[in-house]
C-alpha positions as CSV (number, residue, x, y, z in Angstrom):
1,M,0.0,0.0,0.0
2,L,1.4,3.4,-1.1
3,R,2.1,5.8,1.6
4,K,0.7,9.4,1.1
5,K,3.4,12.0,0.4
6,R,3.9,14.5,3.1
7,Y,5.2,18.1,2.7
8,Y,6.8,20.1,5.4
9,T,7.8,23.7,6.0
10,I,9.7,25.5,8.7
11,S,7.5,27.5,11.1
12,P,8.7,31.1,11.4
13,D,7.6,31.1,15.1
14,S,9.1,27.9,16.4
15,L,11.7,27.2,13.7
16,R,10.4,23.6,13.7
17,L,9.2,21.4,10.8
18,E,5.5,21.4,10.4
19,E,3.4,19.4,8.0
20,V,1.7,21.3,5.1
21,R,-1.8,20.2,4.8
22,H,-3.4,19.9,1.4
23,A,-0.1,20.9,-0.3
24,G,-1.0,19.3,-3.6
25,L,-4.2,21.3,-3.8
26,K,-2.4,24.5,-3.0
27,L,0.3,23.8,-5.6
28,A,-2.3,23.0,-8.3
29,A,-4.2,26.2,-7.5
30,T,-1.0,28.2,-7.7
31,V,-0.1,26.8,-11.1
32,L,-3.6,27.4,-12.4
33,A,-3.5,31.0,-11.2
34,V,-0.2,31.7,-12.9
35,A,-1.5,30.1,-16.2
36,L,-4.7,32.2,-16.0
37,L,-2.7,35.4,-15.4
38,S,-0.3,34.6,-18.2
39,G,-3.2,34.0,-20.6
40,F,-4.9,37.2,-19.5
41,A,-1.7,39.2,-20.0
42,F,-1.2,37.7,-23.5
43,L,-4.8,38.0,-24.7
44,G,-6.3,40.9,-22.9
45,G,-3.5,42.7,-21.0
46,G,-2.5,44.8,-24.0
47,T,-6.0,46.0,-24.6
48,L,-6.5,46.7,-20.9
49,L,-3.2,48.6,-20.8
50,R,-4.2,50.7,-23.8
51,D,-7.6,51.4,-22.2
52,L,-5.9,52.4,-19.0
53,L,-3.6,54.8,-21.0
54,G,-6.5,56.2,-23.0
55,I,-5.2,54.9,-26.3
56,G,-7.8,52.3,-27.2
57,P,-8.4,51.0,-30.8
58,D,-10.4,54.0,-31.8
59,H,-7.8,56.4,-30.6
60,V,-5.0,54.5,-32.3
61,A,-7.0,54.7,-35.6
62,T,-7.4,58.4,-35.1
63,L,-3.7,58.9,-34.4
64,T,-2.9,56.9,-37.5
65,A,-5.2,59.0,-39.7
66,E,-3.8,62.2,-38.2
67,N,-0.2,61.0,-38.9
68,D,-1.1,60.3,-42.5
69,I,-2.7,63.8,-42.8
70,L,0.3,65.5,-41.2
71,R,2.7,63.6,-43.4
72,S,0.8,64.7,-46.5
73,Q,0.8,68.3,-45.3
74,V,4.5,68.3,-44.6
75,R,5.1,66.9,-48.1
76,S,2.9,69.6,-49.6
77,L,4.6,72.4,-47.6
78,T,8.0,71.0,-48.7
79,D,6.9,71.2,-52.3
80,R,5.8,74.8,-51.8
81,L,9.2,75.6,-50.2
82,E,10.9,74.2,-53.3
83,T,8.7,76.6,-55.4
84,T,9.7,79.5,-53.1
85,R,13.4,78.6,-53.6
86,Q,12.9,78.7,-57.4
87,T,11.3,82.1,-57.1
88,L,14.2,83.3,-54.9
89,D,16.6,82.1,-57.5
90,L,14.8,84.3,-60.1
91,L,15.0,87.2,-57.7
92,A,18.7,86.6,-57.3
93,D,19.2,86.7,-61.1
94,E,17.3,90.0,-61.2
95,G,19.4,91.2,-58.3
96,D,22.5,90.5,-60.3
97,Q,21.1,92.7,-63.1
98,L,20.5,95.5,-60.6
99,R,24.1,95.1,-59.4
100,L,25.4,95.6,-62.9
101,M,23.2,98.6,-63.3
102,V,24.8,100.3,-60.3
103,D,28.3,99.2,-61.3
104,L,28.7,96.3,-58.8
105,K,30.0,92.9,-59.6
106,T,27.5,90.0,-59.7
107,I,27.4,87.4,-57.0
108,D,29.5,84.5,-58.3
109,R,28.3,80.9,-58.3
110,E,30.8,79.9,-55.6
111,T,29.4,82.4,-53.2
112,R,25.8,81.4,-54.0
113,M,26.7,77.7,-53.5
114,A,28.5,78.4,-50.2
115,S,25.3,80.1,-48.9
116,A,23.3,76.9,-49.7
117,G,25.2,74.8,-47.2
118,G,25.3,71.0,-47.4
119,A,23.7,67.8,-46.2
120,V,23.6,67.4,-42.4
121,E,22.8,64.2,-40.6
122,R,19.9,64.9,-38.2
123,A,19.9,62.4,-35.3
124,Q,16.6,63.6,-34.0
125,F,14.9,62.0,-37.0
126,N,16.5,58.5,-36.6
127,F,13.5,57.0,-34.8
128,L,11.1,57.8,-37.7
129,S,10.4,55.6,-40.7
130,D,12.5,56.1,-43.8
131,D,9.7,57.9,-45.6
132,A,9.0,60.3,-42.7
133,R,12.7,60.9,-42.1
134,E,13.3,61.7,-45.8
135,I,10.3,64.2,-45.9
136,L,11.5,66.1,-42.7
137,D,15.2,66.0,-43.8
138,R,14.2,67.6,-47.2
139,S,12.0,70.3,-45.6
140,E,14.6,71.3,-43.0
141,R,17.3,71.5,-45.6
142,L,15.1,73.7,-47.7
143,I,14.3,76.0,-44.8
144,E,18.0,76.3,-43.9
145,D,18.9,77.0,-47.5
146,L,16.2,79.6,-47.9
147,G,17.3,81.3,-44.7
148,R,20.9,81.6,-45.9
149,E,19.9,82.7,-49.4
150,V,17.5,85.4,-48.0
151,K,20.4,86.7,-45.8
152,L,22.7,86.8,-48.8
153,Q,20.1,88.7,-50.9
154,Q,19.4,91.1,-48.1
155,A,23.1,91.9,-47.9
156,S,23.2,92.2,-51.7
157,Y,20.2,94.6,-51.9
158,E,21.7,96.7,-49.1
159,Q,24.9,97.0,-51.2
160,I,22.8,98.0,-54.2
161,R,20.8,100.6,-52.2
162,T,24.0,102.1,-50.8
163,R,25.7,102.2,-54.2
164,Y,22.6,103.7,-55.8
165,E,22.5,106.5,-53.2
166,F,26.3,107.0,-53.9
167,N,25.7,107.1,-57.7
168,K,22.9,109.7,-57.4
169,K,25.3,112.1,-55.8
170,F,28.3,111.1,-57.9
171,F,26.4,111.4,-61.2
172,A,25.1,114.8,-60.2
173,C,28.6,116.0,-59.7
174,L,30.2,114.4,-62.7
175,P,30.9,117.1,-65.4
176,A,28.7,115.4,-68.0
177,I,27.3,118.0,-70.3
178,K,28.6,120.3,-73.0
179,P,28.9,123.6,-71.1
180,M,28.3,126.0,-74.0
181,D,26.5,126.0,-77.3
182,G,28.9,126.0,-80.3
183,G,31.0,123.9,-82.6
184,Y,34.1,122.0,-81.6
185,S,36.6,119.5,-83.1
186,I,36.5,116.0,-81.8
187,D,40.3,115.9,-82.4
188,G,40.8,119.1,-80.4
189,F,42.4,117.2,-77.4
190,G,46.1,116.3,-77.8
191,M,49.2,117.5,-79.6
192,R,48.6,120.3,-82.1
193,V,50.0,123.5,-83.6
194,H,49.2,126.5,-81.3
195,P,47.1,129.0,-83.3
196,V,49.0,132.0,-81.9
197,L,52.5,130.7,-81.1
198,G,52.7,128.5,-84.2
199,V,54.5,125.7,-82.2
200,Y,53.6,122.0,-81.7
201,K,52.1,122.0,-78.3
202,M,49.8,119.8,-76.1
203,H,46.2,121.0,-76.0
204,E,44.8,119.8,-72.8
205,G,41.1,120.6,-73.4
206,V,38.6,121.3,-76.2
207,D,37.7,124.6,-77.8
208,I,34.0,125.4,-78.2
209,I,33.6,128.2,-80.8
210,N,31.0,130.9,-80.4
211,D,30.6,134.7,-80.2
212,N,31.6,136.8,-77.2
213,G,29.0,136.8,-74.4
214,T,27.6,133.3,-75.1
215,P,26.3,131.8,-71.8
216,I,28.5,129.2,-70.1
217,Y,26.9,126.7,-67.7
218,A,28.4,124.5,-65.0
219,A,28.9,120.9,-66.3
220,G,28.1,119.3,-62.9
221,D,27.3,120.1,-59.3
222,G,30.2,121.4,-57.2
223,T,31.9,124.3,-55.5
224,V,33.7,127.2,-57.3
225,R,37.4,126.7,-56.5
226,Y,38.5,129.9,-58.4
227,A,37.0,132.7,-60.5
228,G,38.9,135.6,-62.0
229,R,41.9,136.4,-64.1
230,T,45.0,134.2,-64.4
231,M,48.5,134.1,-65.8
232,G,49.6,131.8,-68.6
233,G,47.4,132.8,-71.4
234,Y,44.1,131.5,-70.1
235,G,42.7,135.0,-69.3
236,T,39.6,135.0,-67.1
237,V,38.6,131.6,-65.9
238,V,36.3,129.6,-63.6
239,E,37.4,126.4,-62.0
240,I,34.9,124.1,-60.3
241,D,35.6,121.3,-57.8
242,H,33.1,118.6,-58.3
243,G,34.4,116.2,-55.7
244,Y,35.2,112.5,-56.2
245,G,38.5,113.7,-57.7
246,Y,36.9,115.6,-60.6
247,S,37.2,119.3,-61.6
248,S,36.3,121.4,-64.6
249,F,38.1,124.4,-66.0
250,Y,36.6,127.2,-68.2
251,A,39.0,129.7,-69.8
252,H,39.1,132.9,-72.0
253,L,35.8,134.1,-70.5
254,S,34.6,137.7,-71.0
255,A,33.1,137.6,-67.5
256,A,33.0,135.2,-64.5
257,L,29.5,135.3,-62.9
258,V,30.2,133.3,-59.8
259,R,32.5,133.8,-56.8
260,E,35.0,131.5,-55.2
261,G,33.4,129.2,-52.6
262,S,29.9,129.4,-54.3
263,R,28.0,126.1,-54.3
264,I,26.5,125.5,-57.7
265,R,24.4,122.9,-59.6
266,R,24.8,121.4,-63.0
267,G,23.2,123.9,-65.5
268,D,23.8,127.0,-63.4
269,L,25.1,130.1,-65.4
270,I,28.7,130.7,-64.4
271,G,30.1,133.0,-67.0
272,K,30.2,134.3,-70.6
273,S,32.5,133.4,-73.4
274,G,35.1,135.8,-74.6
275,S,38.7,136.1,-76.0
276,T,40.7,137.0,-72.9
277,G,44.2,135.6,-72.7
278,L,46.3,134.3,-75.6
279,V,43.7,133.4,-78.2
280,S,43.1,134.0,-81.9
281,G,39.4,134.5,-81.6
282,P,36.4,134.2,-79.2
283,H,35.8,130.7,-77.8
284,L,35.6,128.6,-74.6
285,H,38.6,126.5,-73.7
286,Y,37.2,123.7,-71.6
287,E,39.1,121.1,-69.6
288,I,38.1,118.1,-67.3
289,R,40.6,116.8,-64.8
290,H,40.4,113.7,-62.6
291,E,42.9,113.3,-59.8
292,G,45.1,115.9,-61.5
293,R,45.1,114.0,-64.9
294,K,43.6,115.8,-67.9
295,L,40.8,113.9,-69.7
296,N,39.3,114.5,-73.1
297,P,36.1,116.5,-72.5
298,V,34.6,115.1,-75.7
299,D,34.2,111.8,-73.9
300,F,31.7,113.5,-71.5
301,F,29.6,115.3,-74.1
302,F,26.1,114.5,-75.1
303,D,25.5,116.6,-78.2
304,D,21.7,116.2,-77.9
305,V,21.8,117.4,-74.3
306,D,23.6,120.7,-74.3
307,A,23.5,123.0,-71.3
308,A,20.5,125.1,-72.4
309,R,18.5,121.9,-73.2
310,Y,19.6,120.4,-69.9
311,R,18.2,123.4,-68.0
312,T,14.9,123.0,-69.7
313,L,14.7,119.3,-69.0
314,L,15.7,119.8,-65.4
315,A,13.0,122.5,-64.9
316,Q,10.3,120.1,-66.4
317,A,11.4,117.3,-64.1
318,R,11.1,119.5,-61.1
């Protein structure tokens, strides 16, 4: 006859062995409880956990739909950023045309490419899917490139504005009109035989021929440096300092109508032609100088915009 198995445990009070009654039943109950809990965890625990966290099946479906919508919107915004960059490229080309118009060099390709930056690994996107990471990488690169390009163009347009303001003042001062009505020789500047002395001599200006008393006008804005009689055969003269290294010189006048230090504008009456000094007949000897070097005044003439016509156009513009 089989003897019944007995199970013992140590009593925590007496530290003696005590028989465990119904041990088999208790063990079976324990195994069953563990099995039930494991099955519950496997089959329903995930659902219960999602319910406890407020992300049940309906909410997961909503999040999935929202994710799809957001991904589509980011892709659409990225495409629009690409279009904006193309527009900015066109504006950059127009900016280069403006730079040429104000006598600035265009922005070379190397400078433009340097402003675009390069690819950068973005660790914050590593947890995303390949598709989502590619979309966000592209959009962020575009945003960074656009930011750099905008800064480059802002600096360029500031240079254009500054140069334009400079040019307005500079061009107003440049001796750029024929100062007196009358004929002249386009070959009058250079070596020639002096009409009075009869010797081969450098002629450092151009002679504009007309009667005594013909009005003479300032060729550009500036300040009268000298007005009056001189030595050396020039007779009565007016000299104007235009700034920027330029000056103009008017000789053989019958009268100077301005004073030294007077501030004048292009087209102002400054004197009348005559035949003072060493001359063979009435005319205006006219010179242009830049940084002390004599220039051919003919290069600054516009025959269709003489001084009198310029004054008329200027009055109409005002």
